[in-house]
C-alpha positions as a LaTeX table, in Angstrom:
\begin{tabular}{lrrr}
\hline
Residue & $x$ (\AA) & $y$ (\AA) & $z$ (\AA) \\
\hline
Ser1 & $-25.27$ & 22.97 & $-0.74$ \\
Gln2 & $-23.93$ & 20.25 & 1.53 \\
Gly3 & $-25.50$ & 21.94 & 4.56 \\
Gln4 & $-28.94$ & 21.93 & 2.95 \\
Gln5 & $-28.60$ & 18.26 & 1.99 \\
Arg6 & $-27.51$ & 17.37 & 5.51 \\
Thr7 & $-30.42$ & 19.39 & 6.97 \\
Ser8 & $-32.90$ & 17.54 & 4.74 \\
Ala9 & $-31.48$ & 14.14 & 5.71 \\
Leu10 & $-31.54$ & 15.02 & 9.41 \\
Ser11 & $-35.13$ & 16.27 & 9.16 \\
Leu12 & $-36.15$ & 12.95 & 7.66 \\
Lys13 & $-34.27$ & 11.05 & 10.37 \\
Leu14 & $-35.94$ & 13.05 & 13.17 \\
Ser15 & $-39.35$ & 12.48 & 11.56 \\
Glu16 & $-38.60$ & 8.77 & 11.33 \\
Ile17 & $-37.73$ & 8.66 & 15.03 \\
Asp18 & $-41.00$ & 10.42 & 15.87 \\
Leu19 & $-42.94$ & 7.93 & 13.72 \\
Val20 & $-41.26$ & 4.94 & 15.39 \\
Arg21 & $-41.86$ & 6.43 & 18.83 \\
Arg22 & $-45.58$ & 6.88 & 18.11 \\
Ser23 & $-45.96$ & 3.49 & 16.40 \\
Ile24 & $-44.26$ & 1.19 & 18.89 \\
His25 & $-44.16$ & 3.49 & 21.93 \\
Asp26 & $-40.40$ & 3.19 & 22.17 \\
Thr27 & $-37.54$ & 5.40 & 21.03 \\
Pro28 & $-34.74$ & 3.94 & 18.92 \\
Val29 & $-31.08$ & 4.76 & 19.50 \\
Leu30 & $-29.97$ & 7.49 & 17.12 \\
Leu31 & $-26.58$ & 7.03 & 15.43 \\
Leu32 & $-25.01$ & 10.16 & 13.91 \\
Asp33 & $-21.65$ & 10.50 & 12.18 \\
Asp34 & $-19.90$ & 13.89 & 12.00 \\
Val35 & $-23.32$ & 15.50 & 12.21 \\
Leu36 & $-22.41$ & 19.14 & 12.87 \\
Ser37 & $-19.72$ & 19.57 & 10.23 \\
Glu38 & $-21.77$ & 21.29 & 7.54 \\
Leu39 & $-24.50$ & 22.95 & 9.61 \\
Asp40 & $-24.60$ & 26.61 & 10.56 \\
Ser41 & $-24.86$ & 27.50 & 14.26 \\
Asn42 & $-28.66$ & 27.90 & 14.17 \\
Arg43 & $-29.13$ & 24.44 & 12.69 \\
Gln44 & $-26.57$ & 22.98 & 15.10 \\
Asn45 & $-28.49$ & 24.39 & 18.06 \\
Tyr46 & $-31.80$ & 23.15 & 16.67 \\
Leu47 & $-30.45$ & 19.66 & 16.10 \\
Leu48 & $-28.80$ & 19.39 & 19.52 \\
Asn49 & $-32.00$ & 20.57 & 21.22 \\
Ser50 & $-34.06$ & 18.12 & 19.14 \\
Ile51 & $-31.97$ & 15.11 & 20.14 \\
Ala52 & $-31.37$ & 16.10 & 23.77 \\
Lys53 & $-33.87$ & 13.55 & 25.10 \\
Ile54 & $-33.02$ & 10.78 & 22.63 \\
Gln55 & $-30.33$ & 8.21 & 23.34 \\
Thr56 & $-27.75$ & 9.20 & 20.75 \\
Val57 & $-24.34$ & 7.94 & 19.70 \\
Ile58 & $-22.35$ & 10.59 & 17.84 \\
Thr59 & $-19.00$ & 10.09 & 16.16 \\
Cys60 & $-16.99$ & 13.19 & 15.35 \\
Thr61 & $-13.47$ & 14.47 & 14.87 \\
Gly62 & $-13.81$ & 17.30 & 17.39 \\
Leu63 & $-15.93$ & 18.24 & 20.39 \\
Glu64 & $-15.68$ & 22.02 & 20.05 \\
Glu65 & $-19.18$ & 22.55 & 18.66 \\
Phe66 & $-20.76$ & 20.30 & 21.28 \\
Val67 & $-18.99$ & 22.15 & 24.09 \\
Lys68 & $-19.81$ & 25.55 & 22.59 \\
Asn69 & $-23.49$ & 24.61 & 22.37 \\
Arg70 & $-23.40$ & 23.24 & 25.95 \\
Phe71 & $-24.59$ & 19.84 & 24.78 \\
Cys72 & $-24.76$ & 17.27 & 27.57 \\
Ile73 & $-22.01$ & 14.74 & 26.96 \\
Asn74 & $-22.39$ & 11.63 & 29.10 \\
Lys75 & $-19.61$ & 9.41 & 27.78 \\
Ile76 & $-16.60$ & 10.21 & 25.68 \\
Phe77 & $-14.45$ & 7.66 & 23.90 \\
Gln78 & $-11.32$ & 8.64 & 22.04 \\
Val79 & $-9.75$ & 6.46 & 19.36 \\
Ile80 & $-5.97$ & 6.77 & 19.01 \\
Asn81 & $-4.10$ & 4.52 & 16.59 \\
Gly82 & $-6.91$ & 1.96 & 16.67 \\
Asn83 & $-7.12$ & 1.86 & 20.48 \\
Val84 & $-10.26$ & 3.06 & 22.29 \\
Tyr85 & $-9.98$ & 5.07 & 25.52 \\
Glu86 & $-12.83$ & 6.24 & 27.73 \\
Lys87 & $-12.38$ & 9.83 & 28.91 \\
Glu88 & $-13.84$ & 11.33 & 32.06 \\
Ser89 & $-14.24$ & 14.84 & 30.65 \\
Val90 & $-13.72$ & 16.97 & 27.56 \\
Glu91 & $-10.67$ & 18.51 & 29.22 \\
Glu92 & $-8.83$ & 15.16 & 29.05 \\
Ile93 & $-8.80$ & 15.24 & 25.28 \\
\hline
\end{tabular}
């Protein structure tokens, strides 16, 4: 299934980050695109907990799952008709 494929890819990515961290004693920035879309709630929670202390840039079409899982969102940018707007909170969207 798509969820299993996504889980496998994310597991490899998290392992790669751990390897880089141990090899060069620095943590890379993690870039994720629409990462929660095909994961069940248990896998979503696991992923969000796993990346909580990693600088991460996530692109997505909705924030509902992040809010529901109480994920710490530091900056929010919304793209509307090709224009980028910084938002102060989830409520502004």
